[in-house]
N, C-alpha and C positions, 0 to 999 in steps of 0.2 A: 711592751718592755723597750727601753732606749738606751742605747750605749752612748753615754755622753763623755766627751772628752773635755778637759778644762785645763787651763793653765793658771797658776797664782804665783803671787809675789810673797816673799816672807822676809820681812824688814824689822828695824829696831829689835826690841828684846824678843820678838817672835823667832828669832834666828837661833835662840837657845832652847827651842822646844825640839826634843830629838824626833828622828825620822820615824821610829816606832810609834810615836804618839799622834801622828799627823792624821791617820784615819779616824781617830777619835775626835780631833778638832773638826774635821768636816762633817762627820756624821751627828755630832751633838748640836753643831751650828745650824746644820740642815733640818734637824728635828724641830729647832726652835723656829725656824723660817717655814715649817710646813711643808717641806720637800718629802715627796713620795718616793723612798727607796725601794727597789727590789731586794729582798732579804735572801741570805744564803740559807741553805738547808741544814737540818740537823737540830741537836738539842739546844744551841744557842745561837739562833739566827741573828745575823748582823748585816748592815748595809753592804752591798758588793761594791768595794772601793779597791782600786788598783793604783799603785804609786809608781813614778818612774824612778831612776837610779837614786841611791841614798846620798843625802846632802850631810856632810858633818856638822855637828852642833856648833853654833857660833858663826857659820858662813851664811850671809844674807844671800838672797836670790830674787830674781826679777820674772822668771818664765818656768816655773817648775810644772811637770805634767801630772796628771792623774785622770783615771777615768771611774765613772760611777754608773751603774745600772739604775735607772729611774723609770717610774710608771708614767710620769708626764714631765715636761720640760718646756718653760716659756721664760720670756725675757723678765717678766714680773716676778717669776720665782727665783730667777738668777739674781734679781736686784734684791730681793728680800733676803736671800741666802748670803750675799755680799755684806748686807747690813748686819747680818747676825755673826759674822766670823770675829774672832778675837782681834784686838788691836795689832797691827802690823801685817796681818794677812788681807789680801784682796785678791779677787779675780782679775785677769789680764787678758783671758781669751776663752772662747767656748765654740764647740761644735758638736754636731751629732755624727757618730761614726756610721757610715752605711757600708754594705757590701756583703754578699753572699758568704756563709761559712766557707772557709778555705781560700778565699779570695785574697789578693795582696792587700786591698783595702780593710780587710777584716783581721789582719794578724795582730798579735798583742802588743800591748803598749810599749814593753821594753824592746821589742823589736824594731819600733819606729825611733827609738832614742839612739840614734847612730853617733851622735857627737855633742859636745858641750863647748860653750864660749864662756871663758872666765877672766875678769880683771883682776891683775896683780899689782900691789904697790908695797914697797918697804915703808914702814912707818918712820923710820930715820934713813933718808937717802944720803949716802955719802957724797962728797964733792967728787967731781969729775964724771967719768963714764959709769953708768949704771951696771951694778953686777947682774941685775936681772936680765939685761940684754943678752950678755955673753952666756948666761945660764940658759936662756930661751933658745939660743942659737944652737947650743950643745944638745938640748933636749930634741931640737928639730932634726938635727944631723943623725941622732940615735933612732929617730922615727917616733919619739914618744909626744911630739908635740907637731901638728901639722901645719900650722902657720902662726906668726905673731906680728903685732905692730904696736906702735905707740898709741896709747889711749889718752887723749887730752881731758883734763889739764894734768894728769900725773900717771905713772904706772905704764902697763902694756896689757894689751888684749892678746889672748892666746886661744887657739882652737885645738881640742883634743877629741880623737876618736874614742868610742866604747867608753862612755862615761860610768858604766858599771864598775869598771876596773881602773880607770884614770879619774878619779875623783880629785876635788881640791886637795884632799889629804896626800895624794900621790904627789902632787907638786911639792907640798910642804915637807915631806920625807925626802924629796930629792934636793931642796934647798938645804935642809939640815945636813945631808950627807956632805955636800960640798962647802960647809961651813959658812954660808951666806947669812943664816939665821940661826939663832938657838932654838926657836920653837913657834908656836903659833902667835903669841903676843907680838912678835916683831914684823908681821907680814899682815896686810890687809888682802882679803880675798872676797870677790864678789861673784857668783856665777849668774851670768847674764841670761843664759837660755840653755836648754836641753831640747834636742829635736833631731831633724834630718840634716845630713851633710850635704851641702851644695858647693861645687867646685865651678867657679867661672871659667867658661870655656877659653875666653880670650887672655885673661890675666893669669888663670890657674889659681886665683885667691880663694880660700876656703872660708865658708861662712856657716852659721847655723840657723835653719829655718824652724821657728816655733812650730809646734804640732796642732794649733788652733788657729782659727780666724781671729785677728784682734778684735775686742770689743769696739762696737760702733761708737761714734761721736754721741748718737742720740742716747745710748747707753750710760755714758760717761756724764752727759748733762742730766740725765734722770737721777742718777747718784747724787750729783751736786745739789739738785733740788730736794731730795730726801734729806740730805745733811743739813740744809738751811731751813727745813721745814715748810718748803714751799708747795709739797705736795705729799700725798700719803698713798701707800699701797695696802690692800686689804692683808690682814694678819691671818 
């Protein structure tokens, strides 16, 4: 049995699929791709899939973590699985989790999810100084935001600890409370990554490290060949 950690992107209309339905998205696509899942015990056995912190409906993401228990795992299987995912979903990283039970390496997925990185932008930016900058500075002073910076070409990038409690919805509620926005339609939010918190020793800048190794260039090239019909993998 293998404990495999994956990261995936959720873009376009896929961002409207609720968090509770994500295990079904990956289990059904995995079955179509011939993935060998380890099943749970009981009267209704299901693939053993664990998700990271919840992402609100409507928020796109670039590196969301999940873990799955598999009987086998290879690059070919991952490529077939990626091909079988619904539009808007695709894998961005993968690794096999090793470590003896009880060791730091073997701790649960959610304990690795220390921080998240989000990009915020007002859909109608007022002239002059951005209210987002003063808002994020206030949130930083309160300890609710660890760090923030300009994100070109527009908006701001911010880092938040404990994404299970400080989700994008946490930011939207705080913006509503201060009268900066009326609701979700007034703001664009993208969650870039959920993972380990890293503080640069020299500058003290906070950043979020994804929980998997990025997919190799060879993997990306293989996907492109599959998409253009240049090669095929056994079904």
